[in-house]
C-alpha positions in Angstrom: 10.4 3.5 13.7 7.2 2.7 11.8 7.4 0.1 9.1 5.6 0.5 5.7 5.1 -2.3 3.2 4.9 -0.8 -0.4 3.3 -3.1 -3.0 3.5 -2.2 -6.7 4.3 -4.1 -9.8 6.0 -1.0 -11.3 9.7 -0.8 -10.3 9.8 2.9 -10.8 6.9 3.5 -8.4 8.4 1.2 -5.8 11.7 3.1 -6.0 10.1 6.6 -5.8 7.8 5.7 -2.9 10.6 3.9 -1.1 13.0 6.9 -1.3 10.3 9.3 -0.3 9.2 7.3 2.7 12.8 6.6 3.8 13.3 10.4 3.7 10.3 10.8 6.0 12.0 8.5 8.5 10.0 5.2 7.9 11.4 1.7 7.5 10.3 0.5 4.1 9.8 -3.0 2.7 8.8 -3.5 -0.9 7.0 -6.2 -2.8 6.4 -6.4 -6.6 3.2 -8.6 -6.6 0.4 -9.8 -4.4 1.9 -13.2 -3.5 5.2 -11.6 -2.4 3.3 -8.9 -0.5 1.5 -11.5 1.6 4.7 -13.3 2.5 6.4 -10.0 3.6 3.2 -8.9 5.3 3.3 -12.0 7.5 7.1 -12.1 8.1 7.8 -8.3 8.5 4.6 -7.3 10.3 4.3 -3.7 8.9 2.5 -0.8 10.6 0.9 0.3 7.3 0.6 -1.0 3.7 0.5 1.1 0.5 -1.1 -1.3 -2.0 -1.4 -1.0 -5.8 -4.7 -2.5 -7.2 -3.8 -3.5 -10.8 -1.1 -6.2 -10.6 -0.5 -9.4 -12.5 -1.6 -12.5 -10.7 -3.3 -11.6 -7.4 -4.7 -8.1 -7.6 -4.6 -5.6 -4.8 -8.2 -6.0 -3.8 -7.6 -9.8 -3.2 -4.5 -9.0 -1.2 -6.4 -6.4 0.8 -9.0 -8.9 1.7 -6.5 -11.4 3.0 -4.5 -8.8 5.0 -7.7 -7.5 6.7 -8.7 -11.1 7.6 -5.4 -11.5 9.4 -5.1 -8.0 10.8 -8.4 -6.0 10.6 -6.9 -2.9 12.3 -3.9 -2.6 9.9 -4.1 0.6 8.0 -4.1 -0.1 4.2 -3.9 2.7 1.6 -4.9 1.6 -1.9 -3.0 3.5 -4.5 -4.0 3.3 -8.2 -3.6 5.2 -11.4 -7.3 4.7 -12.0 -9.9 6.8 -10.2 -12.8 4.5 -11.2 -11.6 1.8 -8.7 -12.8 4.1 -6.0 -16.4 2.9 -6.8 -15.5 -0.8 -6.5 -17.0 -2.3 -3.4 -13.8 -4.3 -2.8 -11.9 -1.1 -2.1 -14.1 -0.1 0.8 -12.2 -2.3 3.2 -9.2 0.0 2.7 -8.6 2.9 5.1 -7.8 5.3 2.2 -7.7 5.4 -1.6 -5.1 7.7 -3.2 -4.8 8.2 -7.0 -1.1 7.8 -8.0 0.6 11.0 -8.9 4.2 12.3 -9.2 3.2 14.8 -6.4 3.3 12.6 -3.4 1.9 15.2 -1.0 -1.5 13.5 -0.6 0.0 10.0 -0.1 2.5 11.3 2.4 -0.1 13.2 4.4 -2.4 10.2 4.4 0.3 7.9 5.7 1.4 10.4 8.3 -2.2 10.7 9.5 -2.9 7.0 9.6 0.3 6.3 11.5 -0.4 9.1 14.0 
């Protein structure tokens, strides 16, 4: 079973994503901020990370940079409510960029494709 680490500071988003990915047959770990995400990233060794960008403390771009230094081949999907972050050079290290939506079709398809 493939393991996904979901990182978002919004509890409702974490709950929604977790339930949807559990229904898809994935093991799901959640983190509410960048620091917690890095701890779980190192202890749980996920197969893929869905990562929010705007979080208090360490933002998603900083977390992405650290994760990719440790595991360059790890698929990371940045997920943000803001389209404009797509232009930020820091997001280019991610494998995909998905704008948050209540319709999770694009995110689910992206995760399925990246996990093969």
